[in-house]
C-alpha positions as a printed Julia matrix, in Angstrom:
133×3 Matrix{Float64}:
   0.32   0.25    0.17
   2.87   2.26    0.71
   4.58   1.4    -2.07
   1.53   2.89   -4.06
   1.76   6.25   -2.66
   4.62   7.73   -4.84
   2.67   6.79   -8.06
  -0.71   7.99   -7.11
   1.4   11.36   -6.24
   2.69  11.28   -9.75
  -0.38  10.32  -11.7
  -2.41  13.18   -9.52
   0.48  15.54  -10.4
   0.11  14.63  -13.97
  -3.46  14.98  -14.26
  -3.31  18.59  -12.49
  -0.48  19.36  -14.99
  -2.97  18.54  -17.88
  -5.58  20.33  -16.64
  -3.62  23.5   -16.19
  -2.02  22.96  -19.79
  -5.78  22.53  -21.26
  -6.87  26.03  -18.92
  -3.86  27.7   -20.58
  -4.89  26.9   -23.94
  -8.53  27.62  -23.85
  -8.73  30.7   -21.61
  -6.9   33.84  -20.86
  -4.9   34.81  -17.85
  -7.87  37.27  -16.99
 -10.77  34.91  -17.73
  -8.97  32.31  -15.25
  -8.79  34.96  -12.59
 -12.35  35.89  -13.17
 -13.18  32.3   -12.93
 -11.47  31.93   -9.56
 -12.77  35.32   -8.28
 -16.22  34.08   -8.98
 -15.95  31.4    -6.43
 -13.54  32.46   -4.21
 -14.33  32.65   -0.45
 -13.52  36.12    1.16
 -14.5   35.39    4.68
 -18.19  35.68    6.77
 -20.17  33.98    4.38
 -19.06  35.81    1.32
 -18.41  33.23   -1.72
 -17.23  35.26   -4.83
 -15.73  39.18   -5.58
 -19.27  40.56   -6.35
 -20.77  38.85   -3.01
 -17.57  40.12   -1.0
 -17.92  43.57   -2.61
 -21.68  44.02   -2.15
 -21.4   42.38    1.32
 -18.43  44.51    3.33
 -18.83  47.8     1.24
 -22.25  47.85   -0.38
 -20.71  48.6    -3.9
 -20.15  46.54   -6.86
 -16.46  45.56   -7.64
 -16.13  48.29  -10.22
 -16.9   50.53   -7.89
 -14.27  49.76   -5.17
 -11.35  52.13   -3.99
  -7.85  50.96   -4.13
  -8.2   50.15   -0.26
 -11.4   48.2    -0.64
 -10.4   46.12   -3.08
  -6.6   45.51   -1.44
  -8.42  44.34    1.47
 -10.88  41.75   -0.43
  -7.45  40.59   -2.49
  -6.16  39.93    0.71
  -8.75  38.07    2.19
  -8.22  35.36   -0.22
  -5.08  34.1     1.48
  -6.63  33.83    5.13
 -10.1   34.51    4.76
 -11.29  33.91    8.36
  -8.16  35.2     9.81
  -8.34  38.19    8.26
 -12.04  39.23    8.24
 -12.56  42.6     8.79
 -15.51  42.23   10.63
 -13.65  40.1    13.56
  -9.96  41.37   12.89
  -9.95  44.74   11.82
  -6.56  45.35   12.74
  -5.46  42.13   10.63
  -7.15  43.18    7.76
  -5.75  46.68    7.55
  -2.41  44.89    8.14
  -3.3   43.06    4.61
  -4.57  45.49    3.21
  -1.62  47.4     3.51
   0.59  44.69    2.54
  -1.22  44.68   -0.59
  -1.16  48.22   -1.47
   2.62  47.74   -0.59
   2.99  44.5    -3.38
   1.0   47.01   -5.95
   3.53  49.88   -5.58
   6.19  46.94   -5.75
   5.01  45.53   -9.02
   4.62  49.31  -10.59
   0.22  49.07  -10.56
   0.42  52.11   -8.22
   2.68  54.58   -7.22
   3.66  55.36   -3.94
   1.82  58.53   -3.98
  -1.56  56.56   -4.96
  -1.2   53.87   -2.44
  -0.55  56.45    0.21
  -3.75  58.34   -0.73
  -5.81  55.11   -0.55
  -8.28  55.64    2.14
  -8.0   53.14    5.06
 -11.16  50.94    5.25
 -13.67  52.8     7.43
 -16.9   52.09    6.33
 -17.99  48.05    6.23
 -21.58  47.38    5.88
 -21.5   43.99    6.22
 -24.43  42.81    7.97
 -26.11  39.57    7.44
 -28.61  40.59    4.53
 -26.79  43.77    3.21
 -25.34  44.79    0.36
 -26.03  45.99   -3.27
 -29.4   45.25   -3.43
 -31.12  45.19   -7.06
 -29.97  48.63   -8.12
């Protein structure tokens, strides 16, 4: 039984590699990222970027500030531990880290990151969000 484990691992790794190659051939990177964002868990019962954006901030993803978007991006790594409702200090630290990475990768300038408003208004309460507007 123990001798079969390396073979099973190798088969699984080969299957994963095949699926990743097929994804790469079939979809753009933006499409794959969108598919992941649509199903990712963002804490507080929010699955998908749209649900998290509406739930935490009462806004659609396209309306988010850089700080809000950075907080949501940081939640994917540890959604329960960095949940801004239960752990606001951790969420702000994650937000700052993501903003720092955006500066390091030249997506934002230092001035833009510094100007990003820190999280101040969370609307997440069960049942709140974007509504039908």
